[in-house]
C-alpha angles and dihedrals in degrees: 000000000000092000091051092047094048089048090053094050089050091049095050088048094053091045089053090051091047093047090050091050093052093054105028101037130235098292091063094047092052093067100046120112116198126185127193132176120229094223137033095191129044116191121185096183119203118357124170110240111267096022122111130235127178132202131171135226117201122217103207125198105219093168135083098252131058124250137189125250098225106179149345122196142154108253094206095049091226107178091213091072128059114198124189142152116254123249128268101071132288101268110112111193121211109283092018132102137212125218125237108193118211118190124193119209107166113212096184138023125265134042114339119190134183136169117229118207121202119194129195137161093242117138090234125030094019092161130025136174132218123197108226123195139166140163121242112217133186116291110247095238113178119223122179123222104017094207129049107193109186090187112204128340137173113257114267090024128109143219128187125207131177133229126188115228117194118200111204097179139063094249121091116248123225127212128211136164117232138164140076097320110021099148098079093051119077126175117207091219132053102177132043113201123236115284092002133134112209139175109230115201112213120191128208113206109167116199095180135043131260142048113323133190140182141140138241109229121204116192136177093205140012106276096016124134105268127222104228141211115204114231120198135164142152126224121207130179095242139354102259131076115193129215118220098026121204091036103235125219128193118253108253139170125267115285093020127111136219137183135221137159144210131205116232113206124192101230094178132092097244132065115254130199120223110226105174145353120216137175131210094222127042090223086077119065130177115235096186121080105205095152112137094021118136112217117204125216108287093010121132130216121196114220116197117209137191130207121200109193108229099174137019109264141044123326131193129184141156134247114214119203109199114199144159122246125138080334138349110302142158142216127204137205130187115250103214117202093149099089119238096117115137104287128187113236123181128186128225108018098199130042120192109190094189119216126331138171118256109270095028128115135208133171142217128187129231124197120219117198144168109247093185130089105212116067141337126304118219120221109213107178148282138272133185139195137180113044092356093143088072093053134051141171137228123224120288118265134202103199106311093338113107112209113203123225111257096216148335134062130256126312088033118042131172126215123204094250093278111203124235117195120209116264125025098358112117143163121217126209127194114219120200134206110201110159119204093189138027122262139073113303134196134176137166119233114202117202110209130208142150091262098143095218106026105026092162137047122192124222118189116224123201135173141150126222129201129193115256145151157356092221120229112196146174117217121190146232102042143233087004145338099258118193093184113203119346110182117238113276095028136092137206137200129215130149152211134246125218116191132176111217095164132087098245119077119251121228105203120187143161098032106181147128103272092182115027096185094244092315098316097115129050141148110250091213094045129243114326120232093210142239143200123290112200125203114305096002127113145185134209134199136185128256121194131205118202110165114212092205142356117292142075119298134194129188145156143244114207137185139159127234135186097265112115090198096051109013097157121074119191134182117194114230122206140170141144131215118210135140115275136189090221123091124180123204111227093025092216132024110230119185091184124209114333132184117240091237097043123093118245126213122220115258126216140210126194115226117200143172112247096178126096092239130065118262134194121231104207104178146000118198137160108241134210108308137154092286148349096256095115126075133186106236094185106040121186104246096181136011117288123214112212120198118213106294093011124128147158138210130260118202119201129193131206123210098202093197098116118067121238140029121331129196128180137161123240107205125202118195129200129191093240103042120075099206126055117253110240129227110176120224116207134176143144130212118206130191119282117279099258101137124196117193120188133196144171116219112234129222134238092217108045122080125176112200125193112193109204104195125188112238099194122129098261096054102090099104091042096052090047090054093051090049091051091055097053099080093054093040090056095048088053090053090049092049090053093046095245119150107217124199114192133198126172130206131165134240090247113113095173131039117266117167144339092244090075090068128195095104098274097081089234096310101102086150089198097322114129118258128280095038094188092057096238087144132016109290096199115046129190122214085227088067105102087218094047096118096053092044092051093047091050091053091046084066091086091156137254102254108102134094103188126069114206097154098148092055093047090050090051092049092045092057098038138076134305092027098042092049105039136061088214128046104228092202093064141061096230118100124238092000096140123112098228110144098029102100125051122211095230097041124098113241126227125179114199116194123198115189137140092213140033127280123268103192097128102224116098119267089245091066091058092042088055091048093056095040090058097036095096095041138249114352093003103101088119090064100066124058140165119221120194133208097188144131109296102158142355098275091120139016110266136169093252143016127254113336098231096169097050088045093050092056092046093051092041092055097043093256127126142250128219134172118268087214091073115115089217123047095182095096091063092039089052093053087057091058095046092059093074106109148177121295113279118257099180124059116191118224124229095221138028111262124219087233139292098290094094094028120115128176125200134186116198089349095304122114116248111220113246088241092068099054136036134205113238106205094190093057093027091229146126112244120198121214114251092259095044100054107133117248121247113284094019120135115238123195126186119191121188143141113255124219124271108248113235108261114245118269118257107262 
């Protein structure tokens, strides 16, 4: 372009000269001086700020006489440009040229422009201008290293690091610290001279705690893009981090000693030297002697500690590590002998699966919790020994979330250090009994954790297996469970039916979707563990189809039965998902649960054409389902043409004469769609509504009391107070004519130590104390030595460190303990609780604990247990009373016992402070709850009337003239002279009302 322009200029000049010569003659032409420039634009391109670039502009003499180049300058006076005439004088002879030098030295970034004017004394072209431009770019300043990591420092200490800055240009560089936290970072230099390479010392002096970051910016001009050095550092209060922290000590009795340890790691960048260890309480003493030890960065020193209990109750202190760093400093860690550390708790600690056919499978659930209050517990896995081959476990779950094992194979499985927070956090683990051979089987399952003192808890697993089979079964529908066509974006539910028509029982297990068709098929209730199906019984379950995209899908349902020749049972699944012109409202016909003896109304669905063209519905049929209980009351007798938007109703009947769930597909076929459109039919028939409610009449003079007493190491004064209250309490009962029967158990669910006595090492697990029978375990207030015997049994020991009183209460009052004289799960003889409770007696549970419960299951679970303990309509005859921490009036092992209090309040009991000096007021309220015999008995359902109602007492029919039905209270009320006597069995048989069927949507 420049060459072309220059050529045009020369050509014009020649033409001009020629023209003048033609008109003015040769004598005029000879005295003309003409100057031209060889460029009109000068572009320097990209040049880093501070660097120099030079270009030339030539003044050419295209005339016949010489002229002088007078001047060259930048009109804008831009300091980034230097303009000067070349050397050799300013006279330019004809045909020669003279140089104008233009130098570019950008002083900022971006486009920089100037206009250069050249002046001569030529006759023509005396002044000319050249446009000059260039782009200033960032200066290539070198910094090394690009990152200064100061690592970790103690607050108010400093560290200096160097960075080399190389200035490649003739401009001075300026340094400044910018970023989120610039204040702690200070460079010792703020200017780098031109063409210099200089080490810059930058100091980090944090005056606050935490991670900090900034950047050192080096610029060649204000507003220029800087070269940066990243600055980062971390500030801590002191050099040592302790693990564990707080330092946990086991709970021990007074005058005993226990040891623990912590590891002190130097987390700073510099070595430090330990000068002294000191504790805030003489009960804590360091056993290690690290004085004079230099601890390098990242190095760890173990410090062993001892705690000597000087009083009953929690104790907390501090360990101070004095050390020398940049100056004398110190680190502290809490010494925790108060309890509350992460503690593994498992509920229950024994699982009896009962008897099962070989090849069967049943499940029970254990709950794993953290009984501590300071920090997370880590669940690390399980292991099992004994007959573990007959048992197995599922993956642990937290709510609905399934957490896979990280490694191992049964009977040893590893978990990925799953955290358990104190409080309500819990993991649940399904445990299975699936015997492979007949016999009595027992195994021990160990739950593992990072609990420092009790890393494992044992659960005894028992089960019995009998030979059975081979299973003969009927599985419907056949030959496949066919969903027909389900339009994209929708889903549908059908189901399968398994029946045992043979004489041998069927043990069915592992019922699951073995091929889900790429996620299209699933069981809404999840996979089923299994069960036992005896002769002429059946079960059903739902299978859903929710296609993820258009297309055809196949899958498979699979289960295992106790038939060695054909153990695997499968059912093919199929369905398609394509657009359809048909739409059904509602999309499925659901009759809901219907009683066998209640009438059912037909249900309808409206089928319409949602396309813009007419369609022909050729057929509507009920396909293969789980039964023939459904019928189409409005069949399509001939093809129906539906205009756009037009529709018709289909009415479906349900026979309800076969018990159980029923699933059938209603298929609609059109002439232009290859696959039938699905409308699922759903219903369930339950047993007829003959209801039998059974009660046991209570007594006003019998009271069974279970004392649940904590056997932890801090309980001595509270156990003594309860013992002191017993004689007065028994006398009060005698004065009121109340026959009291007393049993005692501890809050210990697992064994702890022999010092607890009683034969169970502190792990009574609901068995009455003493388990070894060294003294009477059930004591009547009629015994003249009752007070002494109860007081002896209240001495459950002081060995334990885990309170699980709600679960030990439930175990004490539940089968097998409540029904058998010997617990079949244990080695001790005659350690069952049979004979403790009386059917007619009121039940009171009295808890004594100086900390809250850690049983794992929610308080509502135990409230429900106690409210139903005495049977239908008898929730008022079972209460829990709690002597537990309620305030800070005394030092206790734990704070307020919310779980115990919740169950007490939820059962109509009472709560009082364990800090009271006298427990008689609460015990007296237990006695006062004994009441008059009950005249009214609430029914569980609404009866159709009294025509089919019969009332029996001790098996004898009570005439209708001696009782009435109170509809407002839905209760049977005996006349005053007909009230059942204490201990008598009451039975009410009646037909309950049929619920109104749901309206058709």
